[in-house]
C-alpha positions in Angstrom: 2.4 -44.0 -8.5 1.8 -45.4 -5.1 5.1 -47.3 -5.4 7.1 -44.2 -6.3 5.5 -42.6 -3.2 6.2 -45.2 -0.7 9.8 -45.6 -2.3 10.1 -41.8 -1.9 9.1 -42.3 1.9 11.6 -44.8 2.7 14.1 -42.9 0.9 13.3 -39.9 2.9 13.1 -41.7 6.3 16.6 -43.1 5.5 17.8 -39.6 4.7 16.6 -38.4 8.0 18.4 -41.0 9.8 21.5 -40.4 7.6 21.6 -36.7 8.3 21.0 -37.3 12.2 23.6 -40.0 12.3 26.3 -37.6 10.5 25.4 -34.9 13.1 26.0 -37.6 15.8 29.5 -38.3 14.3 30.3 -34.7 14.1 29.4 -34.3 17.9 31.1 -37.4 18.8 34.3 -35.8 20.2 32.0 -33.3 22.6 29.6 -36.1 23.4 32.7 -38.5 24.4 34.2 -35.8 26.5 30.8 -35.4 28.6 31.0 -39.2 29.0 28.0 -39.8 26.5 27.9 -42.9 24.5 24.8 -43.1 22.3 23.7 -46.6 21.5 22.6 -45.6 18.0 21.6 -48.9 16.7 18.7 -49.2 19.3 17.5 -45.7 18.2 17.6 -46.6 14.5 15.7 -49.7 15.1 13.0 -47.9 17.0 12.6 -45.1 14.5 12.4 -47.6 11.7 9.8 -49.8 13.4 7.6 -47.2 14.7 8.2 -44.2 12.5 8.3 -45.8 9.1 6.5 -49.3 10.0 3.7 -47.5 11.7 2.8 -45.2 8.8 3.0 -47.9 6.0 0.7 -50.2 8.2 -1.9 -47.4 8.7 -1.7 -46.5 5.0 -2.2 -50.2 4.0 -5.3 -50.7 6.3 -6.8 -47.1 5.8 -9.8 -48.1 3.6 -10.7 -51.1 5.9 -10.5 -49.1 8.9 -12.4 -46.2 7.6 -15.3 -48.6 6.5 -15.4 -50.2 10.0 -15.2 -47.0 11.9 -18.0 -45.3 10.2 -20.1 -48.3 9.5 -20.0 -47.4 5.8 -22.0 -49.6 3.4 -20.1 -50.1 -0.2 -22.6 -49.8 -3.1 -21.6 -52.8 -5.1 -24.9 -53.1 -6.7 -27.0 -49.9 -6.7 -30.4 -50.5 -5.3 -32.3 -47.4 -6.3 -32.0 -44.5 -8.8 -30.1 -42.2 -6.4 -27.4 -44.9 -5.7 -27.1 -45.5 -9.7 -26.7 -41.7 -10.1 -24.1 -41.5 -7.4 -22.0 -44.2 -8.8 -22.2 -42.8 -12.2 -21.0 -39.4 -10.9 -18.0 -41.3 -9.3 -17.1 -43.3 -12.4 -17.6 -40.1 -14.6 -15.4 -37.8 -12.4 -12.9 -40.4 -11.8 -12.3 -40.7 -15.5 -12.0 -37.1 -16.0 -9.5 -36.9 -13.2 -7.6 -39.7 -14.9 -7.8 -42.3 -12.1 -9.2 -45.5 -11.6 -12.7 -45.6 -10.5 -13.1 -45.6 -6.5 -15.3 -47.8 -4.4 -18.4 -45.8 -3.4 -19.9 -45.9 0.1 -22.7 -44.4 2.0 -22.5 -44.1 5.8 -25.4 -43.2 8.2 -24.8 -39.5 9.9 -27.4 -36.8 10.3 -24.2 -34.4 9.5 -23.5 -33.6 6.0 -19.9 -34.8 5.2 -17.9 -37.1 3.1 -14.4 -38.5 2.9 -12.0 -40.4 0.7 -9.2 -42.8 1.8 -7.0 -45.6 0.3 -3.5 -46.6 -0.4 -3.6 -46.0 -4.1 -4.9 -43.3 -6.6 -6.6 -46.4 -8.4 -8.0 -48.4 -5.5 -9.4 -45.8 -3.3 -12.8 -45.2 -1.5 -15.1 -42.4 -1.8 -18.0 -42.2 1.0 -20.9 -39.7 1.7 -23.3 -39.4 4.6 -26.7 -39.8 4.5 -26.8 -36.4 6.1 -25.2 -34.8 3.2 -27.5 -36.5 0.7 -30.6 -35.1 2.3 -29.1 -31.6 3.0 -27.4 -30.8 -0.5 -28.9 -30.4 -4.0 -27.6 -32.9 -6.4 -25.1 -30.3 -8.2 -23.8 -29.6 -4.9 -23.5 -33.5 -4.0 -21.5 -33.7 -7.3 -19.2 -30.8 -6.2 -18.5 -32.8 -2.9 -17.6 -35.7 -4.7 -15.4 -33.8 -7.1 -13.6 -32.6 -4.0 -13.0 -36.2 -2.7 -12.1 -37.4 -6.2 -9.5 -34.3 -6.3 -8.0 -35.8 -3.1 -7.5 -39.2 -4.6 -6.1 -37.8 -7.9 -3.6 -35.7 -5.9 -2.5 -38.5 -3.8 -3.3 -36.5 -0.7 -4.0 -39.5 1.6 -0.6 -41.2 0.9 1.2 -37.9 1.0 -0.4 -37.0 4.3 0.2 -40.3 5.9 3.9 -40.5 4.6 4.6 -37.0 5.9 3.6 -38.1 9.3 5.6 -41.2 9.1 8.7 -39.0 8.3 8.0 -36.7 11.2 7.5 -39.5 13.5 10.9 -40.9 12.6 12.5 -37.4 13.4 10.6 -37.1 16.8 11.6 -40.7 17.8 15.3 -40.2 17.0 15.7 -36.7 18.1 13.9 -36.9 21.5 16.1 -40.1 22.3 19.5 -38.4 21.0 18.5 -35.3 23.3 17.3 -37.2 26.1 20.7 -38.9 26.7 22.6 -35.5 26.1 20.2 -33.9 28.9 20.5 -36.9 31.3 24.3 -36.6 31.2 24.7 -32.8 31.0 21.8 -31.3 32.9 21.0 -34.1 35.3 24.6 -35.2 35.8 23.7 -39.0 35.6 26.3 -41.7 35.7 24.2 -44.5 34.5 23.6 -45.3 30.8 19.9 -44.5 31.2 19.3 -42.4 34.5 15.8 -41.0 35.3 16.6 -37.8 33.8 16.6 -39.6 30.4 13.2 -41.1 30.7 11.9 -37.7 31.9 13.5 -35.8 29.1 12.3 -38.3 26.4 8.7 -38.0 27.5 8.8 -34.3 27.6 10.6 -34.1 24.2 8.3 -36.4 22.4 5.3 -34.5 23.7 7.0 -31.1 22.5 8.5 -32.6 19.3 5.1 -34.3 18.5 3.2 -31.1 18.8 5.4 -29.3 16.6 5.3 -32.3 14.0 1.4 -32.4 14.4 1.5 -28.6 13.3 3.3 -29.3 10.2 1.1 -32.2 9.3 -1.9 -30.1 9.9 -0.6 -27.1 8.0 -0.2 -29.4 5.0 -3.7 -30.9 5.6 -5.3 -27.4 5.5 -3.3 -26.6 2.1 -4.7 -29.8 0.5 -8.3 -28.8 1.4 -7.7 -25.6 -0.7 -6.3 -27.7 -3.6 -9.1 -30.2 -3.4 -11.7 -27.4 -3.6 -10.2 -26.3 -6.6 -10.4 -29.9 -8.1 -14.0 -30.0 -7.2 -14.8 -26.7 -8.7 -13.0 -28.1 -11.9 -14.9 -31.2 -12.1 -18.4 -30.2 -11.1 -18.3 -26.3 -11.5 -17.1 -23.3 -9.3 -20.4 -22.1 -8.4 -21.6 -25.6 -7.3 -18.4 -26.0 -5.0 -19.1 -22.8 -3.4 -22.8 -23.6 -2.9 -21.7 -26.9 -1.4 -19.4 -25.2 1.0 -22.1 -22.7 1.9 -24.4 -25.6 2.9 -21.6 -27.1 4.9 -21.0 -23.7 6.6 -24.8 -23.3 7.7 -24.5 -27.0 9.0 -22.6 -25.5 12.3 -22.1 -28.9 13.9 -18.5 -30.2 14.2 -17.4 -33.1 12.4 -18.6 -36.5 13.9 -16.1 -38.7 11.6 -13.8 -40.7 13.7 -10.4 -39.4 14.4 -8.6 -41.6 12.1 -10.7 -40.5 9.1 -11.5 -36.9 10.1 -8.5 -35.3 8.2 -9.9 -36.9 5.0 -13.2 -35.5 5.4 -14.6 -32.5 3.3 -15.6 -30.8 6.7 -13.6 -31.2 9.9 -13.0 -29.5 13.3 -11.8 -25.9 13.2 -10.2 -23.8 15.8 -9.0 -20.2 16.3 -5.8 -18.7 17.6 -3.0 -21.4 18.6 -5.8 -24.3 18.3 -6.0 -23.5 14.6 -2.6 -24.5 14.0 -3.7 -28.2 15.1 -6.8 -28.4 12.9 -6.9 -30.3 9.9 -9.2 -28.0 7.9 -9.4 -24.4 7.3 -12.4 -22.3 8.4 -15.1 -23.0 5.6 -15.3 -19.0 5.3 -11.8 -19.0 4.1 -12.4 -21.8 1.6 -15.2 -19.9 0.1 -13.3 -16.6 -0.2 -10.5 -18.7 -1.9 -12.8 -20.1 -4.5 -14.3 -16.5 -5.0 -11.0 -15.0 -5.5 -11.4 -13.1 -2.2 -8.7 -15.0 -0.1 
């Protein structure tokens, strides 16, 4: 499955570059009349290295970085009854979801939270905080683990990372293409790369980057609803709702590192325009969706 997704990612990136290149070819007569000669090769190399390559590297290192950034302890040999029960829950739910059993970890945090990460559905990691274990009842903990198992089974970590890579490629290419156009047409530069080019690229990367982030975060919010449904199937709808109610009462914002936060069961939320850049929908909305009110 991961090979298929990575292959799809590479093909999608190449398709983005191909379409943009066709657009440039169609615009070439007008660009030439304006004295614009785009050095396409350098643009494609930047896009391939930073758009595609950066996402693939972050995906490959996701589990290692998550463990290091949270200080999580992987439970290889359970040390007490609680850890044995948790490992059994992960193993049972993974079997029900049809995936390989993820590694299980516990990390120190007073805030109730959990996350899943990994580059493969069959080699993932599920981690819970000590705060979650102390705040929730066993059935609620099972529901949270089910939510994370659903993320793994749905391939959400892979899809989210690859979507970001595709959009990164688009932003890198389009900002440089438009930068050269603006440099010649608006700033009337006679140089290959005038000051207007560099100013335009910086501004365009910021603007296009924000728009790309909105798309990624919209997908992230949607997958949270889907993972809630997965947790409800694996552990019971009432228990999933109860777990979200417990998270709602813990009003603190997520303390997960930024690189892991999108994969947590609880994340930062915002209102108005700010909500478009949040990785998680409000917990109230998630509860309404599970109860059929949303």
